[in-house]
N, C-alpha and C positions, 0 to 999 in steps of 0.2 A: 632658297633665299633670293628675293628680287630687290629688296631695298638695299641701296648702296651702303647706308650706315650699318645695317645688319651684317652685310658681307665684310666690311672693313673690321667690324668688331670681332667676327669669327676669325679672320686672318690674324688679327693682333693676338687673340687668345692662343691660336696655334703656334705663333712665333714664341710667345712666353713659355708655352709647354715644351716646345722643342729645345729652347735654350736652357730651360731648367733641368733637362735630362740628357743633354748632349755629353759626349765624351770629351776628355781633356784635349785641347788643341783642335777640336772639331767645330766647324761652323756650317751654317746652311746658307746657300746662295739665295734662295727665295721660296715663297709659297705661292703656288699657282692653283687656280680653280679649274677643275676638269669639266669641260662642257659635255653634255649628253647628246646621244644620237638615238632618236626614237625608231622603233621597229613595230610593224604591224603583223599580227598573227591571224591568219585565216585558215580555218580547218573544219572538216566535217567528221563527226564522231559517232560511232555506234555505241550505244549505252546498254547496260543491263536493264531488263524490264522494270526492275524494282528501284533503279537508281534515281536519285533526286537530281534532275538536270541542272537546276540552278546551283546546287552545291557542287556538282561535278565541274560545271563551267567555271565557277569561282576558284576551285582548287587548281584547275588547269592554268588559268591566267596567273594565279599566285605562284605556282611552281615554275612556270616558264619565266615569269618575271624574276624570280630568284636565280634561275639558271643564267639569264642574261646579265644580271647585275647582282652577284652574290652579296648577301649581307654578312658582315663580320660579326658572328654571334658572341655575346658575352655569356660566359658559363659560370655556374656556381662551382665551388671547390669540388663537391662530389661529382658533378657532371664532368669537370675537367679530368679528374682522376679516373673516371670510367672510360675516357677516350684512349685510343691507341695510335701509335705511329703507323706509317705505311708498312713497316716490317713486322708489325704485330706487337711490338713492345709497348708497355704502358707508360704514360707520362709519370715522371717522378716529381716529388715535392720540390726538389731543387730546380727542376726545369720550370715548373709553374710559377715559382716565386722569383725567378731571375728577372732582373730589370726593374723599372720603377713600379711602385704599387699603383694599381688602377682604382678608380673610384667605384666602379661597378664590375664585379666579377673578374674573370680571367679571359684572355684572348690567346688562342693557340697560334703558333707560327703558321701551321698549314692552312688554317682558315684565313689568315691575313694574306698569304701568298695566293690563295684561290680568288681573292678579290682584285687581283691586278688586272689592268686593262688588257683586253684581248683585241686582236686585229681581224678575227674572222669568227663566224658562227657556223656551226655544223648542223644542218637540218636533221641529220640522223640522231644527234644528241637530243634535239628538241622532241623528236618522236618518242625516244626512250622515256623522256620526262613525262610526256602525256600518257603513255601506256602504263606508267606506274601509278597513275591516279586511280583510286578505287572507283569502280563503276564504269570505266572505259573498257569496251570490248575490242574495238578496232579503230584505227585512224583511216578513214576513207581517203582523205586528201588533206594536204597541209601545205601552206605557203608562208614564208617569212620574208618580208620585204622592208627596206628602209622607208620610213614615212617621207612622203613628198617626192619619191623617186618617179621619174617619168616613164621608166620601163623596168621590168623585172630584172633581177641579177642575171648575168650571163650564165652562171652556174647556180641553179636553184639549191643545190646541196651544200654549197660553200658560199656563204654570204659575207662579203667584206665589211669591216667596221672602219670608219674613218679614223686614221691614226691619231692618238691622243685624246680620243673621246670615249665616253662610257656608254655602252649599249644598254638601253632600257626599253621595256615593253610598254607601248601605248595601249593600255587596257581599254580605254574609252573608245578607241577607234578600231580595235581588233574585232573580228567577227567569227563567231562559233555557230555551227549548225549541228543539231542533234537528231539522231535517229534511234527509234526503238522498234524492233521487229520490222525494219525496212521502211517505217513511216516517219516522216519529219515531224518534230514536235516543237512547240514554241516555248520560250522562257521569258518571263517578265524581266526587263532590263533592270528595273528598280530592285527586284529581289536578288538578282545576281550581284548588282553593285553593293548591296548591303552586306551580303555574305563575303564578298571580296574585301570590303573595308574592314570587316571583323577580323579577317585573317591577318591583314597588315597591322591592325591595332594590337593584336596579340603579340606580334614580334616587338613592337615598340614598348608595350607594357612590361614585357619581361626585362628589357634593358633598363627600364626606369625603376623597377622594383628591386633589382639586384643591388646588394650592398658590398662594400669592401669586406673581405673575409680574411681571417688569419688563423693560424694553428693555435690550439689552446695552450696556454702557458703551463709547463709542467710544474708539479708541486715542488716547493722549495725544500731544501734540506738545510736546517740551521747549522752554521759553522761557528766554532768557538774562536772567532777572530781576535778576541781579547787575549787569548793565550797563545796566539801565533808567534813563532820565533823565526826571525829572518833566516833565509838559507845561508846568508853570510856567516852566521854563527856556527854552521856545521863544518866550516873549513878549519884546518889546523891553525893554531895561533901564529905559526911562522908566516902566514900570508898577510898578517897585519890588518885584516878587515873585520875582525870580531870585536867584542867588547874591550879586549886588552889593547887593541890598536898596534901601532908601530912603536919601537923604542925611540927615546928622545933624540938619539944620534942618527936617525934615519935621514938619508939625503933627500933633497927635493925630488929627484928623479924617482926614488923609491916610493915617495908619498903619492906622486902622480900615478904610478903604476897601480898602487892600491886603490886610488879613487877610480881609475878606469875599470878595474875589476868589479868594484862596487856598482858602478853604473851599468855594467853588463848584467850582473846578477839581479839588479832591480827589476828587470823584465820578468824573471821567474818569481819574484815576490808578488808582482802584480797578478800573474796567473793564479 
């Protein structure tokens, strides 16, 4: 968002949502926009002979981009129930439905925590992400540097991120070189850009198509409420809370006691 009016509208919407779902006696100091810090990826990749270089390159940029700036995924109910905690335990219905109802799908706490701002990027993690892309045989060389930096990081394996900023990959200015059987091959940038745009469009499309889900309402069992008799009538007559009531000479204190007991028992009638 670059338009000031749009930014202010989003902030106002965030404030309304926060205050509509805040805890009792809780308030929020303010809403701040997180600035981004762009990073450039330069790497040389050995590919399988049958690999589509444009598809591999788009997948590399897409996965590295997600690694630097994880997207908080919205899940369907079935997808959320299929997920597991770090200890192997499955998510329960009570956990998934805790908190305010979301308009689109479910968000897991672990995915939300994974999107927190980081202060450093590890090149070894980026290499693992690239090696997991189908079609990549080896990473010959790889460099990750902040955009606009006058010199490379002091430690190329541990790249610092400016505190308070969100690291994002500048795909347009990143550079990938591909090799097959030791020979460099070219890839049309337009083809790679189209595939990369398709991958990001798929992420957005899923969030937009998910709808609020709920558990099916169980079948009702008709109750003979017309023949219901209050639990008060099951007490002995000496309590004075049944149809006979209290005797005419009962004191005011005794009548108050009977009314107090009726009020307490009313809870069980409601159940």
